[in-house]
N, C-alpha and C positions, 0 to 999 in steps of 0.2 A: 421802099426796099427795092434794091436793084435785082435783076435776074440772077446775077452771080451770087448774091447773098442768099437768095432762095435756094439755088442749086447747092450751095455750100451747106446750108442748114439741112437739106434733104440728105446730102451725102453723110453728114455727121450722124443723122438719125439711123441711116442704113448701116453705117459703120458700127454704131453702138449695138444695133440689133444683131448684126452678123459678126460681132466680135468673137474672137476665138475662146476667151476664157469661160464664159457662161456655158457655151455649147460643149466644150470639152468636159466640163464638170457633169453635164447631163449625160453625155456618152459614157463617161467612166462610172457614173451611178448606175446606168443601165447594165453595163458589163458586171459590176459588182452585184447587182440584183440577180442577174442570171447565174452567177457563180453560187450565190446563196440558194437559189432555186435548185441548183444541181446537187448540192450537198445536204439539203435538209431532209429529214426522215419522215415528214408528216404527211405530205400530199403527193400522190403520183401525178396529179394534174400539173402541179408546179414543176415537177421533175420533167414532165413531157414537153413543156414549153421552154425549158432552160436553154437548150441549144439555140433555139430561134432568138431568144432574148440576148444571149451573148453575141450571136452573129449580127443582130441589128445594132447593138452597141458598138461592135468593132467596125462595121461598115460606116456607122455614123461618125465614129472617131476619125476614120480615114478621110471622110468628106470634110469634117470640121478642120482637120489639120491644114487644109488649103485655104481657109478663111484668113482675112487680114488680121494682124495682131491687134 
């Protein structure tokens, strides 16, 4: 195997790992979970961490939006 084939294989692996689709779904799920935590009437602990969860999902989504397609 040539060096360029190895580099291309590594780039393909990184491209798949850092692909936008999967990480956008994770960030949106985190945002949705935070919204659920905000509106649920069962636990004050979940409510207490809802803003942090929504914020983490939003920041994650902004970062992921810069990943390659």
